C-alpha positions in Angstrom: 19.4 11.5 16.0 21.8 8.7 16.9 21.7 6.4 19.9 24.2 8.4 22.0 22.0 11.5 21.7 18.9 9.6 22.5 20.5 8.2 25.6 21.5 11.7 26.7 17.8 12.7 26.4 16.7 9.6 28.3 19.1 10.4 31.1 17.8 14.0 31.1 14.3 12.6 31.6 15.5 10.8 34.7 15.1 7.4 33.2 17.5 4.5 33.3 20.6 5.1 31.2 21.1 1.4 30.6 17.7 1.0 29.0 17.6 -1.5 26.1 17.4 0.1 22.7 14.5 -1.6 20.7 14.4 0.6 17.6 16.1 3.6 16.1 14.2 5.4 13.3 11.8 8.3 13.4 12.0 7.8 17.2 14.5 6.1 19.5 12.5 3.4 21.4 13.9 2.0 24.7 12.7 -0.6 27.1 13.2 0.4 30.7 11.8 -1.9 33.4 8.0 -2.1 32.9 8.0 0.9 30.5 8.7 1.6 26.9 10.1 5.1 26.3 10.0 6.9 22.9 12.4 9.7 22.3 11.5 11.9 19.4 13.7 14.1 17.2 14.4 17.7 18.1 11.7 19.4 16.1 9.0 21.7 17.6 6.1 20.2 15.7 6.9 16.7 17.1 5.8 17.7 20.6 2.2 18.2 19.5 2.3 14.9 17.6 3.6 13.2 20.7 0.8 14.7 22.8 -1.8 13.6 20.2 -0.5 10.1 20.2 -1.0 9.9 24.0 -4.6 11.2 23.6 -5.2 8.6 20.9 -4.0 5.8 23.2 -6.5 7.0 25.9 -9.3 7.2 23.3 -8.6 3.7 22.0 -8.6 2.4 25.6 -12.0 4.0 26.2 -13.2 2.3 22.9 -11.8 -1.1 24.1 -9.5 -1.4 21.1 -6.5 -3.6 21.8 -3.7 -1.1 21.7 -0.6 -0.1 23.6 -1.5 2.0 26.7 0.1 5.3 27.8 1.9 5.4 31.1 1.7 9.2 31.3 -1.0 11.5 29.8 1.4 14.2 28.5 4.8 14.1 26.8 7.9 15.4 28.5 10.1 17.9 26.7 13.8 17.2 27.3 16.4 19.4 25.6 13.9 20.0 22.7 13.0 16.3 22.4 9.5 14.9 23.1 9.6 11.9 25.4 6.6 9.6 25.9 6.2 6.7 28.3 4.2 3.6 27.6 3.2 0.4 29.5 5.4 -2.4 28.2 3.6 -5.3 26.7 4.4 -8.8 27.6 6.7 -10.8 25.3 5.1 -11.8 22.0 4.1 -15.4 21.6 4.9 -15.3 17.9 5.5 -12.9 15.0 2.5 -10.9 13.8 1.0 -11.9 10.5 -1.1 -9.8 8.1 -4.2 -11.8 9.1 -3.6 -10.6 12.7 -3.7 -7.0 11.5 -7.0 -7.3 9.6 -9.5 -7.6 12.6 -7.8 -4.7 14.4 -8.2 -2.5 11.3 -11.9 -3.6 10.9 -12.4 -2.5 14.5 -10.6 0.9 14.1 -12.6 1.4 10.8 -15.9 1.2 12.7 -15.0 3.9 15.2 -16.5 7.4 15.0 -14.2 10.4 15.3 -12.8 11.1 18.8 -13.7 14.3 20.7 -10.4 15.9 19.5 -9.3 16.5 16.0 -7.3 13.9 14.1 -5.2 15.2 11.2 -5.5 14.1 7.6 -3.1 11.4 6.5 -0.4 13.6 5.1 1.3 10.7 3.3 3.4 13.0 1.2 3.9 15.7 3.8 7.4 14.5 4.8 8.8 14.3 1.3 10.4 17.8 1.3 11.9 17.4 4.8 13.4 14.0 3.9 14.9 15.3 0.7 16.4 18.3 2.5 18.0 16.0 5.0 19.4 13.9 2.1 21.1 17.1 0.7 24.0 16.6 -1.7 24.1 12.9 -1.0 21.5 12.2 -3.7 21.3 13.4 -7.3 19.4 16.7 -7.5 17.6 15.3 -10.6 16.2 12.4 -8.4 15.1 14.9 -5.8 13.3 17.0 -8.4 11.7 13.9 -9.9 10.3 12.9 -6.5 8.9 16.4 -5.9 7.2 16.2 -9.3 5.7 12.8 -8.4 4.6 14.2 -5.0 2.7 17.1 -6.6 1.1 14.9 -9.2 -0.1 12.2 -6.8 -1.3 14.8 -4.3 -3.5 16.4 -6.9 -4.8 12.9 -8.1 -5.5 11.8 -4.5 -7.5 15.0 -3.8 -9.9 14.0 -6.7 -10.5 10.4 -5.5 -13.9 9.1 -4.4 -13.5 6.5 -1.6 -15.2 3.1 -1.6 -15.3 2.9 2.2 -16.7 5.6 4.6 -13.8 7.9 5.6 -12.9 8.1 9.3 -10.2 7.1 11.8 -7.3 5.0 10.4 -4.1 3.7 11.8 -2.0 5.3 9.0 0.9 2.8 8.9 -0.9 -0.5 8.9 1.8 -3.1 8.8 2.3 -6.3 10.8 5.3 -4.8 12.5 2.9 -2.4 14.2 1.1 -5.4 15.8 2.3 -7.5 18.7 0.7 -10.9 19.3 0.5 -11.7 23.0 -1.3 -14.2 25.1 -4.5 -12.2 24.8 -4.2 -11.8 21.0 -3.1 -9.1 18.6 -2.4 -5.5 19.9 -1.9 -2.4 17.9 1.3 -0.4 18.7 2.9 2.8 17.2 -0.1 5.1 17.2 1.6 8.3 16.0 0.2 8.0 12.4 -3.4 7.8 13.5 -5.4 10.0 11.2 -8.9 10.7 9.9 -9.0 10.0 6.1 -9.8 7.4 3.5 -9.9 4.0 5.2 -8.3 2.7 2.0 -5.0 4.2 3.1 -4.7 1.4 5.7 -5.3 -1.3 3.1 -3.0 0.0 0.3 -0.1 -0.6 2.7 -0.2 -4.3 2.4 -1.1 -4.3 -1.3 2.2 -2.4 -1.8 4.0 -4.8 0.5 2.8 -7.7 -1.7 3.9 -6.1 -4.9 7.1 -4.3 -3.9 8.5 -5.9 -0.7 7.8 -9.6 -1.6 5.0 -10.3 0.9 3.7 -13.8 0.3 0.6 -13.6 -1.9 -1.1 -16.2 0.4 -0.5 -14.0 3.4 -2.0 -11.1 1.5 -5.0 -13.2 0.6 -5.4 -14.2 4.2 -5.4 -10.5 5.2 -8.1 -9.5 2.6 -10.2 -12.5 3.6 -10.1 -11.5 7.2 -10.8 -7.9 6.5 -13.5 -8.7 3.9 -12.4 -6.7 0.9 -9.4 -6.3 -1.4 -8.5 -2.6 -2.0 -7.0 -3.6 -5.4 -10.6 -3.8 -6.6 -10.9 0.0 -6.0 -10.0 2.2 -9.0 -8.2 4.7 -6.7 -5.8 2.0 -5.4 -3.1 2.9 -8.0 -3.1 6.6 -6.9 -2.7 5.9 -3.2 -0.1 3.2 -4.0 1.9 5.7 -6.1 1.7 8.3 -3.4 3.0 5.8 -0.8 5.8 4.6 -3.1 6.9 8.2 -3.6 6.9 8.8 0.2 8.7 5.6 0.9 11.4 6.4 -1.6 11.9 9.9 -0.2 12.0 8.5 3.4 15.0 6.4 2.6 16.9 9.4 1.1 17.3 11.0 4.5 19.6 8.2 5.6 21.8 8.5 2.4 24.4 11.0 3.8 25.6 8.5 6.5 24.6 5.1 5.2 25.8 3.7 1.9 23.2 1.0 2.0 20.5 3.6 2.1 21.9 5.4 -0.9 22.0 2.2 -2.8 18.4 1.4 -1.9 17.3 4.9 -2.7 18.8 4.7 -6.2 17.2 1.3 -6.7 13.8 2.7 -5.8 14.1 5.8 -8.0 15.2 3.8 -11.0 12.3 1.4 -10.7 9.9 4.4 -10.5 11.5 6.1 -13.5 11.3 2.9 -15.5 7.8 2.1 -14.3 9.1 -1.4 -13.4 6.8 -2.8 -10.7 8.7 -6.1 -10.7 11.7 -4.6 -9.0 11.6 -5.6 -5.3 12.4 -3.0 -2.7 14.4 -4.0 0.3 13.0 -3.0 3.7 15.0 -0.3 5.4 
C-alpha cells in the first residue's frame, strides 16, 4: 500500500485528506487534528487484528498502564482496509531510550491475561507472506534458506522452557514504540500484543545491541532498569535466531520496488549463511 492509496482510504473514512503522514509500513499512520489514524493493508485477517488492538488499548487503560488510548472502540472498514482512530499524544519532550522502555515492560509483565484471548507471538508467522510478496525480486535459494531456518527455529522455540512466567507481552519492544511526554514514557503501537514467553520482549533489544549497533551502555541501562538480562537465559539464542529470520524476511517484501531493500536483504541473508554475527544490519 502506497501513500496515495492510503489517502484514498482516509478520504473514504470521511477524514481530512490533508492529514500529515507520520509513517508508512505495515500501516499508514496519519495525524489529523487531535487524532492519529492508522490505515491497514487490504487483507481480511487484519480487520480482526485491528479490533483486537482497540480492545487491548481499552484493557491497558483499565489497568492504568501508560499507553496510547483508542478514540473509537471498533475499527472502520473502508474499501477492504481497516481504519482505527486514536487520541493523539502531545509532542515528545525527547527521544525515547531503552531505559524508558524497561519500566513499561515490567508493568506489562505483571499483568494477568485480559478477559479476551490474546494470540501467541507468531514471530515467524509472516515469513511466508513476506517471501511471496518479494516474488522473483529475490533469489529463490535465499527464500528457501529462510523457510528452512523458519521451520528449524519454530521447532526449537516450541521446546524451550522459559525463565519468566509466560503472559501478556508487547511483542515489538523497541524504543520507537515508546513516546516520552511531560508525564513520562507511554507505550504506542499495540498490534503485536500477545500472550507468550516474556523473554520475547527482552530479546528484541539484545538483538538490537548485537545486530543494529545499539550502544552497549544503553543496553546495560535497559537491563538494569528491568532487573534481568535475557542473555543469561539458555533459550536466548533460539528466540534471537527466530527474530533474525523474521526480520530478514520482512525486508524482502520491499525488494520488488526498493533497490535499498534488496541490498539490505542480501546483506542480511549473507550474514546468516556465514554465521557472522559481527555484520551490522541497517534499520529499514
